C-alpha positions as CSV (number, residue, x, y, z in Angstrom):
1,X,-82.7,-75.6,-37.5
2,X,-82.1,-71.9,-38.1
3,X,-83.8,-69.0,-36.5
4,X,-85.5,-66.9,-39.2
5,X,-85.2,-63.1,-38.9
6,X,-88.9,-62.7,-38.1
7,X,-88.6,-64.8,-35.0
8,X,-85.6,-62.9,-33.5
9,X,-87.8,-60.1,-32.1
10,X,-90.3,-62.6,-30.7
11,X,-87.5,-64.3,-28.8
12,X,-86.5,-61.0,-27.2
13,X,-89.7,-61.3,-25.2
14,X,-89.0,-63.2,-22.0
15,X,-90.7,-66.7,-21.9
16,X,-91.4,-66.2,-18.2
17,X,-91.1,-63.8,-15.3
18,X,-88.2,-61.3,-15.7
19,X,-86.4,-60.4,-12.5
20,X,-84.4,-57.2,-13.0
21,X,-80.7,-57.3,-12.2
22,X,-81.3,-54.3,-9.9
23,X,-84.0,-56.1,-7.9
24,X,-83.1,-56.5,-4.2
25,X,-85.4,-59.5,-4.1
26,X,-83.6,-61.5,-6.9
27,X,-81.6,-63.8,-4.6
28,X,-84.5,-64.6,-2.3
29,X,-86.8,-65.2,-5.2
30,X,-84.3,-67.6,-6.8
31,X,-83.9,-69.5,-3.5
32,X,-87.7,-69.8,-3.1
33,X,-88.2,-71.1,-6.7
34,X,-85.3,-73.5,-6.2
35,X,-86.9,-74.9,-3.0
36,X,-90.1,-75.7,-4.9
37,X,-89.1,-76.6,-8.5
38,X,-86.6,-78.5,-10.5
39,X,-84.2,-75.8,-11.9
40,X,-82.5,-75.8,-15.2
41,X,-80.2,-73.0,-16.2
42,X,-79.1,-71.9,-19.6
43,X,-76.1,-69.5,-19.8
44,X,-72.8,-69.1,-18.0
45,X,-73.7,-66.1,-15.9
46,X,-77.1,-67.6,-14.8
47,X,-75.5,-71.0,-14.0
48,X,-72.7,-69.3,-12.0
49,X,-75.2,-67.1,-10.1
50,X,-77.0,-70.2,-8.8
51,X,-73.9,-72.2,-8.1
52,X,-72.4,-69.3,-6.1
53,X,-75.6,-69.3,-4.1
54,X,-75.0,-73.0,-3.4
55,X,-77.9,-74.1,-5.6
56,X,-76.9,-76.7,-8.1
57,X,-79.3,-76.9,-11.1
58,X,-80.5,-80.3,-12.3
59,X,-79.0,-79.3,-15.7
60,X,-76.9,-76.3,-16.6
61,X,-76.0,-75.5,-20.2
62,X,-73.0,-73.3,-20.8
63,X,-70.8,-72.3,-23.7
64,X,-67.8,-70.6,-22.0
65,X,-68.9,-67.2,-23.2
66,X,-70.8,-64.2,-21.9
67,X,-72.0,-61.5,-24.3
68,X,-69.7,-63.1,-27.0
69,X,-66.6,-62.8,-24.7
70,X,-64.7,-66.0,-23.6
71,X,-65.0,-66.8,-19.9
72,X,-64.2,-69.7,-17.6
73,X,-67.1,-72.1,-16.9
74,X,-68.6,-71.8,-13.5
75,X,-67.0,-74.0,-10.9
76,X,-69.2,-76.8,-9.6
77,X,-67.9,-79.8,-7.7
78,X,-71.0,-81.8,-7.7
79,X,-71.5,-82.6,-11.4
80,X,-72.2,-86.3,-12.1
81,X,-72.6,-86.1,-15.9
82,X,-70.8,-83.8,-18.2
83,X,-71.6,-83.8,-21.9
84,X,-70.5,-81.8,-24.9
85,X,-72.3,-80.8,-28.1
86,X,-71.6,-78.6,-31.1
87,X,-74.2,-75.9,-31.7
88,X,-73.6,-72.9,-34.0
89,X,-74.9,-69.4,-33.2
90,X,-78.5,-68.7,-34.3
91,X,-79.4,-72.3,-34.7
92,X,-80.3,-75.5,-32.9
93,X,-78.3,-78.4,-34.2
94,X,-80.1,-81.8,-34.6
95,X,-77.5,-83.2,-32.2
96,X,-78.3,-80.6,-29.6
97,X,-82.0,-81.1,-30.0
98,X,-81.8,-84.9,-29.7
99,X,-79.3,-84.7,-26.8
100,X,-81.6,-82.4,-24.8
101,X,-84.6,-84.6,-25.6
102,X,-82.9,-87.5,-23.8
103,X,-80.6,-85.6,-21.4
104,X,-83.0,-85.8,-18.4
105,X,-82.4,-89.6,-18.3
106,X,-78.8,-89.0,-17.3
107,X,-77.6,-88.9,-13.7
108,X,-78.0,-85.3,-12.3
109,X,-76.5,-82.8,-11.7
110,X,-75.7,-82.5,-15.4
111,X,-73.5,-80.0,-17.2
112,X,-73.9,-79.6,-21.0
113,X,-70.9,-77.7,-22.5
114,X,-71.7,-76.3,-25.8
115,X,-69.1,-75.7,-28.5
116,X,-70.6,-72.7,-30.2
117,X,-73.6,-70.9,-28.6
118,X,-76.2,-72.1,-26.1
119,X,-78.8,-69.3,-26.3
120,X,-81.4,-71.1,-28.4
121,X,-81.1,-74.3,-26.5
122,X,-83.6,-72.8,-24.1
123,X,-86.3,-73.9,-26.6
124,X,-85.7,-77.6,-26.6
125,X,-85.2,-77.5,-22.8
126,X,-88.7,-76.0,-22.6
127,X,-90.1,-78.8,-24.7
128,X,-88.4,-81.7,-22.8
129,X,-87.8,-80.5,-19.2
130,X,-89.5,-82.7,-16.6
131,X,-92.8,-81.7,-14.9
132,X,-92.4,-79.2,-12.0
133,X,-89.4,-77.5,-13.7
134,X,-88.3,-74.0,-14.4
135,X,-85.8,-72.8,-16.8
136,X,-83.7,-69.8,-15.8
137,X,-81.7,-67.8,-18.4
138,X,-80.3,-64.3,-18.8
139,X,-82.1,-61.5,-20.6
140,X,-79.1,-59.5,-21.8
141,X,-78.6,-56.2,-20.0
142,X,-81.9,-56.6,-18.1
143,X,-82.0,-59.5,-15.7
144,X,-83.0,-63.1,-15.2
145,X,-85.9,-64.9,-16.8
146,X,-87.6,-67.6,-14.8
147,X,-89.9,-69.6,-17.1
148,X,-92.1,-72.2,-15.5
149,X,-92.6,-75.3,-17.7
150,X,-96.3,-75.5,-18.4
151,X,-98.3,-77.0,-21.3
152,X,-99.0,-73.5,-22.4
153,X,-95.3,-72.7,-22.6
154,X,-94.5,-76.0,-24.3
155,X,-97.2,-75.1,-27.0
156,X,-95.8,-71.6,-27.5
157,X,-92.2,-72.9,-27.9
158,X,-93.3,-75.8,-30.2
159,X,-94.9,-73.2,-32.5
160,X,-91.6,-71.2,-32.6
161,X,-89.6,-74.4,-33.2
162,X,-92.0,-75.4,-36.0
163,X,-91.2,-72.1,-37.8
164,X,-87.5,-72.7,-37.7
165,X,-86.0,-74.0,-40.9
């Protein structure tokens, strides 16, 4: 599935609460959300941020890049399941979509290493994440988005996915 041009701007709008990088409350807010919700992270910097705080996400999806530059994956010793999938930039491959649909049946914590780009995988995560989850991902040059998985969010994301070719 490819992201059409007309949806690119829509996806620049955060799917949840945006915590600015400059916010002094960022770390406390993340800890408080982590204590109440199942946390899934998408992106290397976001995943690393939580892992450095000692908070291991149920699932973290990384591609070994940050702003198109290569980087080392965040170090996490307590990963039970590590999976790899190919996903080209600007699309959601059928393999990625199906894998994320069923990934929550794996033994957590789970790391999904993407060969390509993980950005759009936030969408299937929003569709298939378990109840009581949040998805955290980076908003480039702004901060961290914390999107609570609700029926309303699932409906909104499903409409976006339906428009992808």
